N, C-alpha and C positions, 0 to 999 in steps of 0.2 A: 686275437685282437680283438678290445672287450667292445660291447655291444655299445652303441651309444643312440639313448630313444630320445626324440625330438620332443622339445619341450610344448607344450600345452597350455594354455592362458584360458582362464575361465574365460571367459567375459558376460556384460549384462546385458538384457534382453535390447537395452539404446546403443549398446557399442556395434554389436552383430550387424552384418552387411545383410544386403536384402539377399543375396544367392543363398548364404547360411539361414534366412529367418526362412527364407522357402522349402531347402533339403530341410529344416528342422519342423515343419508343418509338415511336409510328406509323408516323412518318416513316421510324423505323429499318425498321422492320418492311415498309414498303413499298419500300422501296431492296433488302432481302430477297428480298424475293417478286420484284421484277421480276430479280434475280437469276436467281431461280429459274426464274423463265418466259421467261427469255432462252436457260437453257442446255436447257431443255425443249421449246422450238421449236425451238432448232437441232438439236437430236438428231432430232427428229420431221420435220425438215425433211430433215436429212441422211437419215433413212431413206426416206422417199417420192423424195426423187430417187434414192436408189441402185436402187430396185424401178422409175422409171419409165425410167432411161439404161442398165440391163440391159436392161431390154426391147426398148428398141429398139436397142441392140446385136444381140439374138438376132435381130431382125428382120432389121436388115442384113444380118447373116451369110449370114442362111437366104437373100434376095432373093441377093445374091451368087453362090451355091450354084447356081443354076437360070440365070445367065447363065455365059457361055462363056471367063469370063476366066480365063486360068490364071496367069497372072502381074501383081504389080501392087508396088510399093513405098511406104511412107510416106516421106514427108521432115519432118522434124524442123528446126527454126528455134530457136533455144536464148534470142532476144530477143524473140520474137513470146508476147503474153500470148494464150493459149488460155483458149475461152469452153466452156459446154456443149455447144454446136452442134460441135465439133470432135473429128473422132476420128483415130485412125490403124489403116488399111486397109492392110494385108501379106496380098498371095496369091501362091503358089508352091506349085510340081508337086513330088514327092518324088521323090531320085535311087534308082537302084535299091538301092542297097548301105543308104540308112535305113533304120533298123528302128523301128517306133512302138515308145513309152515309156508307163511309166502313170504320170500327172499327174507328170514333173519339172519342175522348175522351169530346168533348163539353158539357155542363151543362147545364140545365135549372135550377135554383135554384130558389125557396123562401124560405120564412122563415118557411114553417111549409113543404114540401116536396124535392126532387132531381128527377129530371130524366135525362138520356142521350138522346141525340139526335133520331134519328129514325135507326135502324141496319138492316143489309141484312139479319147477318147470325148469328145464335147462338154461342154463346162463351164468357168465362170468362174476368173480364177485372178490371187493377187496378184503383181504382178513387181516388182521393185526394178533400175532399168536408170537406165542415163547421159540418160536422158528424166525422171527420177523416179521416183517412186512410180506405178503404174498399172497401172488394173485390166482385165484381157485377157479376152474372150470367143474361145475356141477351136473355131472349126469342122473338123476332120478330115473329110476325104473321099476317096472311092476313088484319086483320082490326083493330088491337089491338099489343098493346109490352107489355110483360110480364117482370120487372125486381125483383130480389131477391136478396139481397145486408147484407153485415155482416163486421162489425167491423171488422179489421186483429188482435187487440190489444186484440179483444175476443180469438183468435184462439193462440195468444204466448202465453196467462194468461192462457189459458188450457192445452198448452204442454209444459209450466213451471210447472204447478201443475203433469205432469204425469211423468218429468222427475225429480220431487223432491219424488214424491211417491218410483220410481224405486232405489233412491240412498239412503232414510231412514234405509234400513236394509244395507247398507256399512256404512253409519252415525256410526249405534249401532256397528257396529263391529271393529270400527277402534281402540277402547280405548282397546279393546280383543285382536287385532293384534300386536297394539305396546308391551302388557304383554306379549304375546308369543313370539316375534321374541327376547324382553329382556331376556326371562326362556331359549331359544333355544340358542341364541348367549352365557346367560353364560352356557349353558352345551359344548355347542362346544366349549368353552376355557377352561374344568377344567384341558387337559393338560398343556393349559399355564401353569395356577395358580399352579399345582403339580410342573410344571420345576423349576416356580419361586420360591416356597417352599424348593427344593429340594436346588438350587443355594444358598441360604439364610442360611439355616442350615448348610452349609459345614464352616470346619477351612479355616482357612487361606493359610493350607500349603496342603489340599488335592485336589489334582490333576487328580483322578480316572474317569475314562470313565463315559461319561451323559448317562443314558441310551434312548435311540432315539425311542424304538417298537413301545410306542404310542405317539407319537410324530406326531402332522401335517407334509404332503408334505412339506407343504409352508415352516417352519421353520426347519424343519430336515437338510436342506444342513449347516444353519448358526451353529447346535450345530454342527455338524461331524465335519467343519472346529474349530469350539470351542475343541473338544477332540483331535484335530491334532494338535493345540496350545500345550493342554495341556502336550500331550505327550512330542511335542518339549522343554517344560520348566521342564519338569522332568529329559528324558535325562541330560539337559545343568547342572540340580543341580543337578546331581547325577554326572557328569562330573568332575563339579565344589568340590562338597564334595571332590570325590577320588583323585584328587589333593590336596586339602588341606590337608586330611589325610595322604597321599602319603610326601608333602612335610616337614609337622610337622615331621613325623617319621625318615624321613633322617635325618632333622636335628636334632632332639632329642639326636643321638649317637655322633656325634662330638661336640657339645656343651658340652655335658655334659665333656667329654672327654678335650676341652678347661678348662671347670673350675677345675676341677681337678689336671690340669697342674698347674693351676695357684698358685693352693693352696698350691702346692708342694715348686712352685716356691716364692711365701711369705713367706713359711718356710724356706729357703733356704740361701736369699736372707735379707741381714742386713735390721737393721730396719729401717735404715734412708730411704732408696729404696723403702720399702712397704709402706711407709707413704707418699710417693712423690703423687703430686695432678693426675699425667698423670696415676700412677699406680690404684690411686683411680675408674679414670675415666673407664680405662678397665674393671675393678672390676662391676661396675654398669652397664656398657653395656654387659657385660656376662652375667650379672644378666636380664636384660632388656629384650636379645631375648633368654631365658631360660624363662623366663614368655611368652613370646608372644607364643615362641613353643606351651605351656603347655592349652594357652586359644586358639590356632588355632584348638591344638586337641581336647579338651573338646566342643568346637563351630559343627566341622566334627561330635563328636561323640549325639552330641542331633540333627543335622538336619536330621541323618541317620535314626533318632529313627522312626520307625512306628507306626502310632497311633493305639494303642489298649488299654484295659484297666487296670489303673494302680492300684498296688495295695496300700491296705491302710500302713501308715505311720505315726507315733506317732510325730505330728508334733513342740512339746513341747521338747521332747527330742532332736530333730534335732536341735533347737535353742541353746540349751544348749551347744552341744557338738561343733558344730560352733562358739560359746563364747569362749570355752574353747579355741579348737585350733588357735583363733587369739589374745586372754587373752595375750601371750608375748608382742606381738606386741605393740599392744598395751600401756603396761609397758612400753614399752623403750621410749613411745615417754609422757611415764607421763599423758595419757588419761585416766578417770574416761567413764570407758566402765558399764554398768545400764540397767538392765531389769526390764520392771514392765510387769506385770503378774500375775492374777489372777486365771490360768486356770493350772490346773495338767497334766490334760491329755486330746490332743485331734488326733482325727484321722483324718488325710485327704488323697485324692487321689492320690497317689503322690508319684514316685519313688525315694526312699532315696538319693540315685545320683542328679539326680535331686535337690531335695529340696535341696541339700546341694549344688551346684553350685550357687542355686540363695540365699542361706543367706549368704554365706563367698565370692562372688563379692559384694552385697550390704554393707554387715560392713567391709572389706575390704578394700572398696572403702573409706571410710566414715575416717577410720583410717588414709589411707593412707593423705587425703585433711584436716581432722583437725590439727591445729597447738598442739605444744608442751603444755602439760595442758589444755589441750581441751576439752568436754566433748561429749560425744556420748551417745543417751538413744534411747532404742531399748523397743518398745512396743507393746504386741499380744494381741488383742482381738478377739471377734468370735459373731455373731448373729445365728438366724435359720437358714441361709445357706451359710453362708461363714464365713471365717478366716482374721481379718485384720490386716498385722506387718508394722507397723511401726519405719524406721531409720532416726533421726533428728543429727543432726553434731552440733559443736559451727563453724564450718569452715567460709570458706569467702564465701561461696554460688554460685550459679549460677541467671545470669540474665535468667528471666522468657523466653527472646525472643528464647535463647542457650537450652532450655528444650528442642527439637525435637531432637538437635546434640550431644545430652547425650546419644543418644542409638544409632548412628551411629558407623559403623564397623571402626575402624583407625583412629576415629576422638579424638583430645585433643582438648582439649578448651586454648584457647591461656594463660588464667589466671593458669594454670597448672604449677606449677614447673617442673623444666626440672629434678632436680634429683632425682624425684620420679619414681619410679617403675613404670611402665604401658607400653599396649600395645594399650588403644582403644576398648578394646572387652568388659571388664566388665559387664557393664550397657548390650550392645548389647546381651551377653547369659544369662545376668539376662532375658533381654525382649523377645527373643526366647521361653527360656524355661518356662515363665507365660502364654506365648500364650499355648504353646502345652498341658498345664495343664487347659486351660479354664480361666485364672485368666485376672486380669488384672494391669498392672503397669502405677504409677502417680508421677510427682513430684510439688515441691511448697516449699513455703519460709518456712522454723521452726518459729513459732512465739515467743516459747520460747527460745531458743538456739541462733537463728539468723543465723543457716546457710540452706543448704540442708535438706528439708524431704524427702526422697524415701516411700511410700507408695506400697503394695501390697495385693489385695485382692486375693483368691482362692477358689474355690468352696471346703465341703466336706459333 
């Protein structure tokens, strides 16, 4: 079986999450700390190495001073790798003409050995020679001089080995450190993840307060501000809903009285006056205002409904009921209204009034904008989880760019006929009701009839 590696996408610093930035920053800090520890360990190991090897060189020189050795030349092998145990020992007697000098670094060299000039006191000295950079301890005696030297690169190499040996545990633990940091950050971000899931699972109209008891102190003030914003939005919505409901209720009675008076006036006036164009415009205007008030009351009632479990309602029964209510309007325009479904019974979680409002507004809207002798096709289907309702007509249709405007409140498209009674709230009411039931609303062009197709899906 082939090994499939996960695909990694390189994100820019702006696209990385806070936990990724935190993990990268801590990892970079760990690497920087490793470098600082490495340099510090090297300097400490070099100082300790210098002190120990200097002491050994001094003890070796004083030991040789107690012996009778008066001549010894060190040999240097250029291709040999010396270590910390290797030193160069040179012992020679003074010529009578050689005068002592005070810490001079003058060398007397030949291919076989290296000697400093005669010194007056015992001391350490750095010497640059053909053997490299040397640390030299000079011990002058009465008749001879003892010189113990060692290459400095040997000491540096030893300090590097000691520093690396001290850092090996750190290097081995770095992967576990990064893994532990990742797990720790993931654990600490659990309240943030829970907050994200809580917000993502909310419905569009849920303005309840977010629980901040288990949130970190760093983000608690921001969520408190959101809660205050939710409270202000909810208060504004309640005021708006109350205003719409009050206005619709107050307008309902006088409009009904005007409508009754207009009907009485229509019966008492001569026929030639009631058939006048101005009289017809007045009648149509009153009908439009009455329809607007009813739609406003319906919208206010929907928005005031709390989020609660919905009762089970037979979708098929409601579709037949709404079609029967609108059949007279369809017959007046000689529109063929057909229902295509093989479902005899289908229970959905929806309030009957709300479901009737969805069906009534969609089908009524199709009847209004379908010309005389047109056709409207209603289709009801289902799958394992959802029920689908589609209503398509043979009307002029709507441009794709105007689909978002269909659900805007009090918006009527320019191609709508002025003599059609409407308020611009029908599909806005449908959208609000469908979202309240957890469904979706879509628009597209009808390929069969050429007009608009409205598709609704609801869970059950």
